C-alpha positions in Angstrom: 0.0 0.0 0.0 1.4 3.5 -0.8 2.7 5.2 2.3 3.0 8.8 3.2 6.0 9.6 0.9 4.2 8.0 -2.1 1.1 10.0 -1.4 3.1 13.2 -1.0 5.0 12.5 -4.2 1.6 12.1 -5.9 0.4 15.4 -4.4 3.4 17.3 -5.5 3.2 15.8 -9.0 -0.5 16.7 -9.4 -0.6 20.2 -7.8 1.0 22.2 -10.7 -1.5 20.7 -13.1 -4.6 21.1 -11.0 -4.3 24.3 -9.0 -6.7 27.0 -10.1 -8.1 24.8 -12.9 -11.8 24.8 -13.3 -13.5 21.4 -13.3 -15.5 20.8 -16.5 -17.1 17.5 -15.6 -16.9 14.2 -13.7 -17.3 10.7 -15.2 -17.8 7.9 -12.7 -17.5 4.5 -14.4 -18.3 2.7 -11.2 -20.7 3.7 -8.4 -18.3 2.5 -5.7 -14.7 1.7 -5.0 -13.9 0.6 -1.4 -17.0 2.6 -0.5 -19.9 4.1 -2.5 -18.9 7.3 -4.3 -21.2 10.1 -2.9 -23.5 11.7 -5.3 -22.0 15.1 -4.4 -18.8 14.3 -6.3 -20.5 14.3 -9.7 -23.2 16.9 -8.7 -21.1 19.6 -7.1 -17.6 19.4 -8.6 -18.4 20.5 -12.2 -18.0 24.3 -12.5 -15.8 24.5 -9.4 -12.2 25.7 -9.4 -9.6 23.7 -7.6 -8.2 26.1 -4.9 -5.7 23.7 -3.3 -4.3 20.1 -3.5 -3.6 18.9 0.0 -2.6 15.8 1.8 -3.8 14.7 5.2 -2.3 11.4 6.4 -2.6 9.2 3.3 -5.6 11.0 1.9 -5.5 13.6 -0.9 -7.9 16.5 -0.9 -8.9 18.5 -4.0 -10.4 21.7 -2.4 -13.1 23.8 -4.0 -15.5 26.4 -2.6 -18.2 23.8 -2.6 -16.2 21.2 -0.7 -13.3 18.7 -1.2 -13.0 15.5 -3.2 -11.2 13.1 -0.7 -9.1 10.5 -2.4 -7.3 7.4 -1.1 -5.1 5.3 -3.4 -5.8 2.1 -1.6 -3.4 -0.7 -2.4 -2.9 -0.2 -6.1 -4.5 3.1 -7.1 -2.9 5.8 -9.2 -3.8 9.3 -10.3 -2.5 10.9 -13.5 -3.1 14.1 -15.4 -3.6 13.1 -19.1 -4.8 14.6 -22.4 -8.5 14.5 -22.6 -8.5 12.0 -25.5 -6.3 9.4 -23.8 -7.7 5.9 -24.5 -9.2 4.1 -21.5 -7.3 1.3 -19.9 -8.7 -1.4 -17.7 -9.6 -0.2 -14.2 -9.9 3.5 -15.2 -12.8 4.2 -12.9 -13.0 8.0 -12.6 -12.2 11.0 -14.9 -12.3 14.6 -13.6 -12.0 16.8 -16.7 -10.5 20.2 -16.6 -11.0 23.5 -18.4 -7.7 23.1 -20.4 -8.8 19.9 -22.1 -6.8 17.6 -19.8 -8.2 15.3 -17.2 -7.4 13.7 -13.8 -7.8 9.9 -14.1 -8.1 7.5 -11.2 -7.1 4.0 -12.0 -7.5 1.3 -9.3 -7.2 -2.4 -10.2 -8.0 -3.8 -6.8 -10.7 -1.2 -5.9 -9.4 -0.7 -2.4 -9.1 3.1 -3.0 -11.8 5.6 -2.4 -13.4 8.8 -3.6 -15.4 10.6 -1.0 -16.8 14.0 -0.3 -16.0 16.5 2.4 -18.4 19.5 2.6 -16.9 22.9 2.9 -16.1 23.9 6.4 -16.4 20.3 7.7 -13.9 17.5 8.5 -14.7 14.1 7.1 -15.1 11.4 9.8 -12.1 9.5 8.4 -9.9 12.5 9.1 -11.2 13.1 12.6 -9.1 12.0 15.6 -5.9 11.7 13.6 -2.5 12.5 15.2 -0.1 15.2 13.9 1.7 15.1 10.6 5.2 13.6 11.1 6.9 16.3 9.2 5.4 19.1 11.3 6.9 20.7 14.4 4.2 19.4 16.8 5.5 15.8 16.1 8.6 15.4 18.3 10.1 13.3 21.0 8.1 14.9 23.7 4.9 14.1 21.9 5.8 10.4 21.5 7.0 10.2 25.1 3.8 11.7 26.5 1.5 9.6 24.3 3.4 6.4 25.1 3.1 6.5 28.9 1.3 3.4 30.2 1.3 1.8 26.7 2.3 -1.9 26.7 2.1 -2.4 23.0 5.3 -2.9 21.0 6.8 0.5 20.0 6.4 -0.4 16.3 2.7 -0.9 16.7 2.5 2.4 18.7 4.4 4.3 16.0 1.9 3.0 13.4 -1.1 4.1 15.4 -2.7 6.9 13.3 -4.0 8.6 16.5 -0.4 9.0 17.6 1.1 10.2 14.3 -0.3 9.9 10.8 1.2 8.2 7.8 4.0 6.1 9.3 3.3 2.7 7.8 5.2 -0.6 8.0 8.1 0.3 5.8 9.0 3.6 7.4 8.3 2.5 10.9 10.8 -0.3 10.5 13.4 2.0 8.9 13.0 4.7 11.5 13.4 2.3 14.4 16.5 0.9 12.9 17.9 4.5 12.4 17.1 5.3 16.1 18.6 2.0 17.4 15.3 0.9 19.0 14.0 -2.7 18.9 10.5 -2.9 17.5 9.6 -5.3 20.2 10.2 -2.8 23.1 7.1 -1.8 25.0 6.2 1.7 24.0 5.8 2.8 27.6 9.3 1.7 28.6 11.2 3.9 26.2 12.9 7.1 27.5 12.2 10.7 26.4 15.7 10.9 25.0 15.3 7.8 22.8 11.9 9.0 21.6 13.6 12.3 20.5 16.0 10.2 18.4 13.1 8.2 17.0 11.1 11.4 16.0 14.2 12.8 14.3 14.7 9.5 12.4 11.0 9.5 11.3 11.4 13.0 9.9 14.7 12.3 8.2 13.6 9.1 6.6 10.3 10.3 5.4 11.8 13.5 4.1 14.5 11.6 2.2 12.0 9.2 0.8 9.9 12.0 -0.5 12.9 13.5 -2.3 13.6 10.1 -3.8 10.0 9.6 -5.0 8.8 7.1 -2.5 9.3 3.4 -2.4 8.8 1.1 -5.4 6.8 -1.8 -4.0 4.1 -3.7 -5.7 2.1 -1.3 -7.9 3.2 2.2 -6.8 4.1 4.7 -9.5 4.2 8.4 -9.4 1.8 10.6 -11.5 4.4 10.9 -14.3 4.7 7.1 -14.5 8.2 7.0 -12.9 8.8 4.5 -10.1 10.0 5.5 -6.6 13.7 5.1 -5.9 13.9 4.7 -2.1 13.5 0.9 -2.2 17.2 0.4 -3.0 18.1 2.3 0.2 16.1 0.2 2.6 18.2 -1.0 5.6 15.9 -3.6 7.2 12.4 -3.8 5.5 12.2 -6.9 3.3 15.7 -8.0 4.2 15.0 -10.7 6.7 17.8 -13.3 6.8 20.3 -10.9 5.2 23.2 -9.3 7.0 22.7 -6.0 8.8 24.3 -3.2 6.9 25.8 -1.8 10.1 27.2 -4.8 12.0 26.9 -7.7 9.6 24.8 -9.9 11.8 21.8 -11.7 10.4 18.6 -9.7 10.6 15.7 -11.0 12.7 12.1 -11.4 11.4 8.8 -11.7 13.2 5.1 -10.7 13.1 4.5 -7.6 15.3 0.8 -6.6 15.4 0.2 -8.9 12.4 2.7 -7.0 10.3 6.0 -8.4 9.0 8.9 -6.9 10.9 12.6 -7.0 10.4 15.3 -5.7 12.7 18.9 -6.1 14.0 19.0 -7.6 17.5 22.5 -6.2 18.0 22.0 -2.6 16.7 18.4 -2.2 18.0 17.9 -2.5 21.7 
């Protein structure tokens, strides 16, 4: 599933082509993806101008005065800006046509993505109760330390809790814990403020670097221009179970933590 860097890469690729463009029409080739597509999407978007292209957690929002189209890529979805006469491919479920003759096309083979509606001035229920963005100042070691008190869950599970911080999925949680030298098995409530400061810095550094590298090429992810992400070749632990640690040479460990595959170095991560 695309993680925060992949979604941010998509947002940055789309924004220059969508900002201040008027929406000419909406074509829905399916009435639902993961959930039913609300009638407001086709009824209210035409004639509106896109005033912003935002990301909240792993959701993209196309803002207009009437409200926002709320998009999630699911496991295999992609968004591309294309010429208006581009032939359809399989799984091209949604077209949002623009006033310059181009269109935004949503392709989703597995249909785990979504297209929803957020009325102007409201916050969609899916976006309520979310933690801070990991690249913003309010996410720091103090935040992690305070939220972790009394938590017995593994720190990797804690870090992936969207109420604690948004958008840190399996790949980047594993990489951040390795960078910070923290075992993913440690109880969240037993980690010091100092170590959480290192972890918060690691999350920011790794996510920021992954964004500059275009995300991670895993499964079906491609950016809006069709180029793959390039961060995969720099992964230190994720997907490398049984291989030598890049720091100490010892064989990396593997286990399920919170039903997610986890890889770490038992020597470098304590």
